[in-house]
C-alpha angles and dihedrals in degrees: 000000000000088000092056094046090049091051089048090052093045096047109026097159091053093047091051091046092049091051093045096045093046090062096039095050095042088052090047093049094047093045094050092049092048092049092050093046091049091053093040128236102268136140089258085069089060096046092050093048122105117262094246090056093047088053092051091047092046092234091289124122093212088052090051089051091050092046094052093044095050100034098088093045091051093047089048093053094044092052092048090049091050093052091053091048090048089052095054093039090053090065091044092049093049088053093049092048090048091052092045093052089052094049093048090048090052089047094050090046090052091048091048090048089051093053091049091060 
């Protein structure tokens, strides 16, 4: 429990995103399943689906069912991974910008010294 609280204090954005996305994507998955169960899993569902969804499902009703069932989970994991990547890239970008500003400053100083003679 202490480890979880420490991680929440260390990464508050990621912890909030995890809590928020868990609710949103659970709702999305349940609602998608409820809608499709209400209309029934029939071939008319495939014929009335947009072309991009047919191509994602490969024209198969079973693949469409699997895609809709696993879609929210995949988006949830991808968004969580992206926030962790952005968290670590933020520090790297700050360091790169710091070095860039120093290099530009040194370049401008050398150019100024060159014009003075």
